[in-house]
C-alpha positions as CSV (number, residue, x, y, z in Angstrom):
1,M,-21.9,13.4,2.6
2,V,-24.7,12.0,4.7
3,S,-27.4,10.2,2.7
4,T,-30.8,12.0,3.2
5,D,-32.7,9.8,0.7
6,L,-31.5,6.3,1.4
7,P,-31.6,3.8,-1.5
8,G,-33.9,0.8,-1.2
9,T,-31.2,-1.7,-2.0
10,M,-27.5,-2.2,-1.3
11,R,-24.6,-4.5,-2.1
12,Q,-23.6,-7.1,0.5
13,I,-21.5,-10.3,0.8
14,R,-22.9,-13.7,1.4
15,Y,-21.3,-17.2,1.5
16,A,-22.7,-19.6,-1.1
17,G,-22.1,-22.6,1.2
18,S,-19.1,-23.5,3.2
19,G,-15.6,-23.7,1.6
20,G,-12.7,-21.5,0.5
21,P,-12.7,-17.9,-0.6
22,E,-14.5,-19.0,-3.9
23,V,-17.8,-19.3,-2.0
24,I,-17.8,-15.6,-1.3
25,T,-20.5,-13.9,-3.4
26,L,-21.7,-10.3,-3.9
27,E,-25.4,-9.8,-4.0
28,T,-28.1,-7.0,-3.9
29,A,-30.4,-6.9,-0.8
30,P,-32.8,-4.5,0.9
31,V,-31.2,-1.9,3.1
32,P,-31.9,-2.9,6.7
33,S,-33.8,-0.8,9.2
34,P,-32.6,-0.1,12.8
35,G,-34.7,-1.3,15.7
36,P,-35.0,0.2,19.2
37,G,-31.7,1.2,20.6
38,Q,-30.0,0.8,17.2
39,V,-28.6,2.9,14.4
40,L,-28.1,2.4,10.7
41,I,-24.6,3.1,9.5
42,E,-23.6,3.9,5.9
43,V,-20.5,1.8,5.9
44,V,-17.2,3.2,4.5
45,A,-15.0,0.3,5.6
46,A,-15.4,-3.1,7.3
47,G,-12.8,-5.2,9.0
48,V,-11.9,-8.7,7.9
49,N,-11.2,-11.0,10.8
50,R,-10.4,-14.6,11.5
51,P,-13.9,-15.4,12.7
52,D,-15.2,-14.4,9.3
53,V,-12.9,-16.9,7.7
54,A,-14.0,-19.6,10.2
55,Q,-17.7,-18.8,9.5
56,R,-17.0,-19.1,5.8
57,A,-15.3,-22.5,6.3
58,G,-18.3,-23.8,8.2
59,V,-16.7,-24.2,11.6
60,Y,-18.0,-21.0,13.3
61,P,-21.8,-20.6,12.7
62,P,-23.4,-17.2,13.5
63,P,-24.8,-17.0,17.0
64,P,-28.6,-16.6,17.6
65,G,-29.7,-13.1,16.4
66,A,-27.0,-12.8,13.7
67,T,-27.7,-12.6,10.0
68,E,-25.7,-14.8,7.6
69,V,-24.0,-11.7,6.2
70,P,-20.4,-11.7,7.6
71,G,-18.6,-8.8,9.1
72,L,-18.1,-8.0,12.8
73,E,-16.9,-4.3,12.6
74,V,-17.6,-1.2,10.6
75,A,-16.8,2.4,10.3
76,G,-19.0,5.0,8.6
77,R,-21.7,7.6,9.1
78,I,-24.9,7.3,11.0
79,V,-27.8,7.8,8.5
80,R,-30.8,6.7,10.6
81,L,-31.7,6.4,14.2
82,G,-34.0,3.7,15.7
83,P,-36.4,4.5,18.5
84,D,-34.9,5.2,22.0
85,V,-31.4,6.3,20.8
86,A,-29.8,9.0,22.7
87,G,-26.4,10.6,22.4
88,L,-25.9,10.0,18.7
89,S,-27.0,12.0,15.7
90,I,-27.5,11.6,12.0
91,G,-24.1,12.4,10.4
92,D,-21.9,11.3,13.2
93,E,-18.8,9.4,12.1
94,V,-18.5,6.3,14.2
95,C,-17.0,2.8,14.3
96,A,-19.0,0.0,15.7
97,L,-18.9,-3.6,16.8
98,V,-21.7,-5.6,15.0
99,I,-22.8,-9.2,15.5
100,S,-23.0,-9.6,11.7
101,G,-23.7,-7.7,8.6
102,G,-20.5,-5.6,8.3
103,Y,-19.7,-6.7,4.7
104,A,-22.3,-4.4,3.3
105,E,-23.0,-0.8,2.2
106,F,-25.3,-0.3,5.2
107,A,-25.2,-2.1,8.5
108,V,-27.3,-2.0,11.7
109,A,-25.4,-1.5,15.0
110,E,-26.4,-1.3,18.6
111,A,-26.0,2.4,19.6
112,A,-24.3,1.3,22.8
113,H,-21.6,-0.6,20.7
114,C,-20.7,2.6,18.7
115,L,-17.7,4.7,19.4
116,P,-16.8,8.0,17.9
117,R,-14.1,8.0,15.1
118,P,-10.9,9.1,16.8
119,R,-9.7,12.4,15.3
120,A,-6.3,10.9,14.5
121,V,-7.7,7.9,12.6
122,P,-9.1,8.4,9.1
123,L,-12.7,7.1,8.7
124,A,-11.5,4.5,6.1
125,D,-9.0,3.0,8.7
126,A,-11.4,3.1,11.7
127,G,-13.2,0.0,10.3
128,G,-10.3,-1.9,11.7
129,L,-10.7,-0.7,15.3
130,P,-13.7,-2.3,17.0
131,E,-13.2,-6.1,16.8
132,T,-9.6,-6.0,17.9
133,F,-9.9,-3.2,20.5
134,F,-13.0,-4.8,22.1
135,T,-11.3,-8.2,22.2
136,V,-7.9,-7.0,23.5
137,Y,-9.3,-4.5,26.1
138,S,-11.8,-7.1,27.5
139,N,-9.3,-9.9,27.7
140,V,-6.0,-8.1,28.5
141,V,-7.2,-5.3,30.8
142,Q,-10.5,-6.6,32.2
143,R,-10.0,-10.4,32.3
144,G,-6.2,-10.5,32.4
145,R,-6.0,-7.6,34.8
146,L,-2.7,-6.4,33.3
147,A,-1.3,-3.6,35.4
148,S,1.5,-1.0,35.1
149,G,4.9,-2.5,35.9
150,E,3.9,-6.1,34.9
151,S,5.1,-8.0,31.8
152,F,3.0,-9.2,28.9
153,L,3.4,-11.7,26.0
154,V,1.1,-11.7,22.9
155,H,1.4,-14.4,20.3
156,G,0.8,-13.4,16.7
157,G,2.1,-9.9,17.4
158,S,2.0,-8.8,13.7
159,S,-1.8,-9.6,13.4
160,G,-4.5,-7.1,13.9
161,I,-5.1,-8.5,17.4
162,G,-1.4,-8.5,18.1
163,A,-0.7,-5.0,16.9
164,T,-3.5,-3.7,19.2
165,A,-2.4,-5.8,22.1
166,I,1.2,-4.5,22.0
167,Q,0.0,-0.9,22.0
168,I,-2.7,-1.3,24.7
169,A,-0.2,-3.2,27.0
170,K,2.4,-0.4,26.5
171,H,-0.3,2.2,27.2
172,V,-1.1,0.3,30.5
173,G,2.5,0.5,31.5
174,A,3.7,-3.1,30.9
175,R,6.9,-4.5,29.5
176,V,5.8,-6.1,26.3
177,F,6.9,-9.2,24.4
178,A,5.5,-10.7,21.2
179,T,6.0,-13.7,19.0
180,A,5.9,-13.5,15.2
181,G,6.9,-15.7,12.3
182,S,9.7,-13.7,10.5
183,A,12.3,-11.1,11.1
184,E,10.2,-8.6,9.2
185,K,7.2,-9.3,11.5
186,C,9.4,-9.1,14.6
187,R,10.6,-5.6,13.5
188,F,6.9,-4.6,13.0
189,C,6.1,-5.6,16.6
190,E,9.1,-3.7,18.0
191,D,8.2,-0.6,15.9
192,L,4.8,-0.7,17.6
193,G,6.4,-0.7,21.0
194,A,7.3,-4.3,21.9
195,D,10.3,-4.5,24.1
196,A,11.4,-7.6,22.3
197,A,9.9,-9.9,19.6
198,I,10.7,-13.5,19.2
199,D,10.7,-15.3,15.8
200,Y,9.0,-18.5,16.8
201,K,10.3,-20.3,13.7
202,Q,13.9,-19.7,14.9
203,A,13.7,-20.0,18.7
204,D,11.6,-21.7,21.5
205,F,9.5,-18.8,22.7
206,A,9.3,-20.3,26.2
207,E,13.1,-20.4,26.5
208,E,13.5,-16.9,25.2
209,I,10.8,-15.5,27.6
210,K,12.7,-17.1,30.5
211,R,16.0,-15.5,29.2
212,L,14.4,-12.1,28.7
213,T,12.8,-12.0,32.1
214,D,15.8,-13.5,34.0
215,G,13.9,-16.7,34.7
216,R,10.8,-15.1,36.1
217,G,8.3,-15.3,33.3
218,V,5.6,-13.0,32.3
219,D,2.5,-11.9,34.2
220,V,-0.1,-12.1,31.4
221,I,-0.2,-14.0,28.1
222,L,-2.7,-13.4,25.3
223,D,-2.9,-16.6,23.2
224,M,-4.6,-17.2,19.9
225,I,-2.9,-20.6,19.2
226,G,-4.5,-22.9,21.8
227,A,-3.5,-26.5,22.5
228,S,-0.1,-26.7,20.7
229,Y,1.2,-23.8,22.8
230,L,-0.4,-24.6,26.2
231,A,2.5,-26.4,27.8
232,R,5.0,-23.7,26.8
233,N,2.6,-20.9,27.8
234,L,2.4,-22.4,31.3
235,K,6.2,-22.6,31.3
236,S,6.4,-18.9,30.4
237,L,4.2,-17.5,33.2
238,A,5.5,-16.0,36.4
239,Q,4.0,-16.9,39.7
240,D,0.4,-15.6,39.9
241,G,0.5,-15.3,36.1
242,R,-2.7,-15.3,33.9
243,L,-3.1,-17.1,30.6
244,V,-5.9,-15.7,28.5
245,M,-7.0,-17.7,25.4
246,I,-9.1,-16.2,22.6
247,A,-8.7,-18.6,19.7
248,L,-7.7,-22.2,18.9
249,M,-5.6,-21.9,15.7
250,G,-3.4,-24.6,17.0
251,G,-6.0,-27.0,18.2
252,Y,-8.3,-27.4,21.3
253,K,-7.3,-30.8,22.8
254,V,-4.2,-31.4,24.9
255,D,-3.1,-35.0,25.8
256,G,-0.7,-35.7,28.6
257,L,-0.6,-32.2,30.0
258,N,1.1,-31.8,33.4
259,I,-1.0,-29.4,35.5
260,T,1.5,-29.2,38.3
261,P,2.8,-25.8,37.1
262,I,-0.8,-24.3,37.5
263,M,-0.9,-25.3,41.1
264,R,2.7,-24.6,42.0
265,N,2.8,-21.1,40.5
266,R,-0.9,-20.2,41.3
267,L,-1.7,-19.6,37.7
268,T,-5.0,-18.4,36.3
269,F,-6.1,-20.1,33.0
270,T,-9.0,-18.3,31.4
271,G,-10.4,-17.2,28.1
272,S,-13.4,-15.9,26.3
273,T,-15.1,-15.3,23.0
274,L,-16.6,-11.9,22.1
275,R,-19.3,-12.5,19.5
276,P,-21.8,-14.5,21.6
277,R,-21.5,-12.1,24.6
278,S,-24.6,-10.1,25.6
279,K,-25.4,-6.7,24.5
280,A,-24.8,-5.4,28.0
281,D,-21.4,-7.0,28.2
282,K,-20.4,-5.4,24.9
283,A,-21.7,-2.0,26.0
284,A,-19.6,-2.2,29.2
285,I,-16.5,-2.9,27.1
286,A,-17.3,0.0,24.9
287,E,-17.6,2.3,27.9
288,G,-14.3,1.0,29.2
289,L,-12.6,1.7,25.9
290,R,-14.1,5.2,25.7
291,R,-12.7,6.0,29.1
292,D,-9.3,4.2,29.1
293,I,-8.2,3.8,25.5
294,W,-10.0,6.3,23.2
295,P,-8.1,9.4,24.5
296,A,-4.9,7.8,23.5
297,L,-6.3,7.0,20.0
298,E,-7.6,10.6,19.8
299,A,-4.1,11.9,20.6
300,G,-2.4,9.4,18.2
301,R,-0.5,7.7,20.9
302,I,-2.2,4.4,19.9
303,R,-2.9,3.8,16.2
304,T,-4.5,1.3,13.9
305,V,-2.4,-0.3,11.3
306,T,-4.0,-1.1,7.9
307,H,-2.1,-3.6,5.8
308,A,-4.4,-3.6,2.8
309,T,-7.9,-2.4,1.7
310,F,-9.9,-4.2,-0.9
311,P,-13.1,-3.1,-2.6
312,L,-16.2,-5.1,-1.5
313,E,-16.2,-7.0,-4.8
314,R,-12.7,-8.3,-4.1
315,A,-13.6,-9.9,-0.7
316,Q,-12.3,-13.2,-2.0
317,E,-8.8,-11.7,-2.2
318,A,-9.0,-10.2,1.2
319,H,-9.9,-13.6,2.7
320,A,-7.1,-15.3,0.8
321,L,-4.6,-12.7,2.3
322,M,-6.0,-13.4,5.8
323,E,-5.5,-17.1,5.4
324,S,-1.9,-16.6,4.1
325,S,-0.9,-14.8,7.4
326,A,1.3,-12.6,5.2
327,H,-0.3,-9.3,6.5
328,L,1.0,-6.9,9.1
329,G,-2.0,-5.4,10.9
330,K,-5.6,-5.1,9.6
331,I,-7.2,-6.1,6.3
332,L,-10.2,-4.0,5.4
333,L,-13.0,-4.0,2.8
334,S,-14.1,-0.6,1.3
335,T,-17.6,0.0,0.0
336,G,-16.6,3.1,-2.0
337,R,-19.2,5.2,-0.2
């Protein structure tokens, strides 16, 4: 039910300094109030993402305007409207991208960054939609310009980002490849629609991509690894291919790189981060998702995959699971509301 008389306080997560999961603490804090163009969401579920782990480790500080409460995506019910909000009502079930504050029982979100809960997705699972779908859509469709009939490779295909990228690329009409770290994870990628999945622990993905594409390579690569994969990514691209980088799990410096393939094959090397982008940029991504992707989610043709859900007080376990990379799909926190 929708809260009519809101409590004055709520539970939320904070980091007691930088370090491992042990620095995650649960505290009581005032319920925030939405400002102009914002809404207050009674959070049912919040997604756990790699940037949350990096922030906890002290290597990814919150951008200006963010609170120190982690959490970049939520799903729940709107319980209060700020001034100048149109098109949303109290009681609406939504999922939203937030700049911070998701690990809490109530969170403030920009109204323009909210999307309706797809009918085919339970509200408790919709908390895993915004961060991955905003990231993949903006980088694969908008920045990478993936088109029907092209080919696509995503690294980490069994992650939340990877599972989303496989499905969006198939929805676009591409031939899809993924890398993953075990036979089980490769099967997971293929079950989601990947035409082939490569166990990077057993084979050189660049050689496999050349074999699978008859030597041509792929048109777009979505990469979360960074420096350690760069040379092989360039080798895996077709002429006029686009490499889009969104994380640096394998480092950010490359020594002795031969840039000749970039020139010879007319490659585009780009990338982005989502969290620091402007409110207007994120609103434009939300509108693109609403137009191009949300109908497929509504119909169940694209789905979110939840690996595990932890209560808010067990956020330490959720972070430990994220760092283990043993999950298939999304990790969520539940507020119990």
